[in-house]
C-alpha positions as CSV (number, residue, x, y, z in Angstrom):
1,M,0.0,0.0,0.0
2,D,1.4,3.4,-1.0
3,L,0.7,5.8,1.9
4,R,2.1,8.7,0.0
5,R,-0.7,8.8,-2.4
6,S,-3.3,9.1,0.3
7,R,-1.7,12.3,1.6
8,E,-3.1,15.6,0.5
9,Q,-1.0,17.2,-2.2
10,V,0.5,20.6,-1.2
11,E,1.4,22.9,-4.1
12,L,4.0,25.7,-3.9
13,P,2.7,29.2,-4.7
14,D,3.9,30.7,-8.0
15,E,5.2,33.8,-6.3
16,L,7.6,32.9,-3.4
17,P,8.8,35.5,-1.0
18,G,12.4,36.5,-0.8
19,G,15.0,37.8,-3.2
20,D,16.6,34.5,-4.4
21,P,14.0,32.2,-6.0
22,I,15.9,29.1,-5.2
23,E,16.3,30.0,-1.5
24,A,12.7,30.9,-1.3
25,E,11.6,27.6,-2.8
26,T,14.0,25.7,-0.5
27,F,12.4,27.4,2.6
28,A,8.9,26.7,1.2
29,L,9.8,23.0,0.7
30,L,11.3,22.8,4.2
31,E,8.1,24.2,5.7
32,I,6.1,21.5,3.9
33,V,8.5,18.8,5.2
34,R,8.2,20.2,8.7
35,Q,4.4,19.6,8.6
36,L,4.9,15.9,7.8
37,P,4.7,13.3,10.5
38,D,8.0,12.6,12.2
39,A,8.4,9.2,10.5
40,Y,8.4,10.8,7.1
41,R,10.6,13.7,8.1
42,E,13.3,11.4,9.4
43,T,13.6,9.9,6.0
44,L,13.2,13.1,4.0
45,L,15.6,15.4,5.8
46,M,19.0,14.4,4.5
47,R,20.8,17.6,5.6
48,L,20.6,20.5,7.9
49,V,21.1,24.0,6.5
50,E,21.3,27.5,7.7
51,G,17.9,28.9,8.6
52,M,16.6,25.6,10.1
53,S,15.7,25.2,13.7
54,G,14.5,22.5,16.1
55,N,15.6,19.3,17.8
56,D,17.8,18.1,14.9
57,V,19.7,21.4,14.9
58,S,20.0,21.2,18.6
59,A,21.5,17.7,18.4
60,L,23.9,18.9,15.7
61,Q,24.9,21.9,17.8
62,M,25.5,19.8,20.9
63,R,27.8,17.5,18.9
64,L,29.7,20.5,17.5
65,Q,30.0,21.9,21.0
66,R,31.5,18.6,22.3
67,F,34.2,18.9,19.6
68,G,34.9,22.5,20.9
69,L,33.6,24.1,17.7
70,L,30.5,25.9,19.0
71,A,30.1,28.0,22.1
72,A,26.3,27.9,22.5
73,V,23.3,25.7,21.7
74,D,20.3,27.7,20.6
75,D,18.3,25.3,18.3
76,N,18.8,27.7,15.4
77,F,21.1,26.9,12.5
78,G,22.6,30.4,12.0
79,P,26.0,31.7,10.8
80,S,27.9,30.5,13.8
81,T,26.6,26.9,13.4
82,A,27.4,27.1,9.7
83,D,31.0,28.3,10.5
84,A,31.4,25.4,13.0
85,V,30.2,22.9,10.4
86,R,32.6,24.3,7.8
87,T,35.5,24.1,10.4
88,F,34.6,20.5,11.2
89,Q,34.3,19.6,7.5
90,S,37.7,21.1,6.7
91,S,39.3,19.3,9.6
92,N,37.9,16.0,8.4
93,G,38.5,16.0,4.7
94,L,35.0,17.0,3.7
95,P,34.0,19.8,1.4
96,P,33.6,22.9,3.6
97,T,30.0,23.8,2.6
98,G,28.6,24.7,6.0
99,I,25.8,22.2,5.2
100,A,25.4,19.3,7.6
101,D,24.8,16.7,4.9
102,R,24.9,12.9,5.3
103,P,28.7,12.5,5.1
104,T,29.1,15.3,7.7
105,L,26.5,13.9,10.0
106,A,28.2,10.4,9.8
107,A,31.6,11.9,10.5
108,L,30.1,13.7,13.6
109,G,29.0,10.2,14.8
110,F,25.3,10.4,14.0
111,D,23.6,7.2,12.7
112,T,22.8,8.0,9.1
113,S,21.8,4.4,8.1
114,A,18.2,5.4,7.6
115,V,19.0,8.5,5.5
116,P,19.0,7.9,1.8
117,A,22.4,8.4,0.1
């Protein structure tokens, strides 16, 4: 049984707020994902990016703090978290994007086995 088909379709508006259309679309998609039940979100969220907030960001920040890369945990993925992620990535042979993607999360010690590659 395909449960995805039984969910209501959510369409993005034609005119998205913000200056950068790609950024605006990304945030609109993230908002749709945030409204999904946790079981769906765990599979769909493959990376944490600047502008996100919540428990996943808090867990990332706590891990970065344990590595001595971040001073405070505030549940918001802002510039200081992105800088800490970049520093970690550079120190571990990963591209310094500032995005906590699957390879970065795995290098930080998170279980990424349920996250699609």
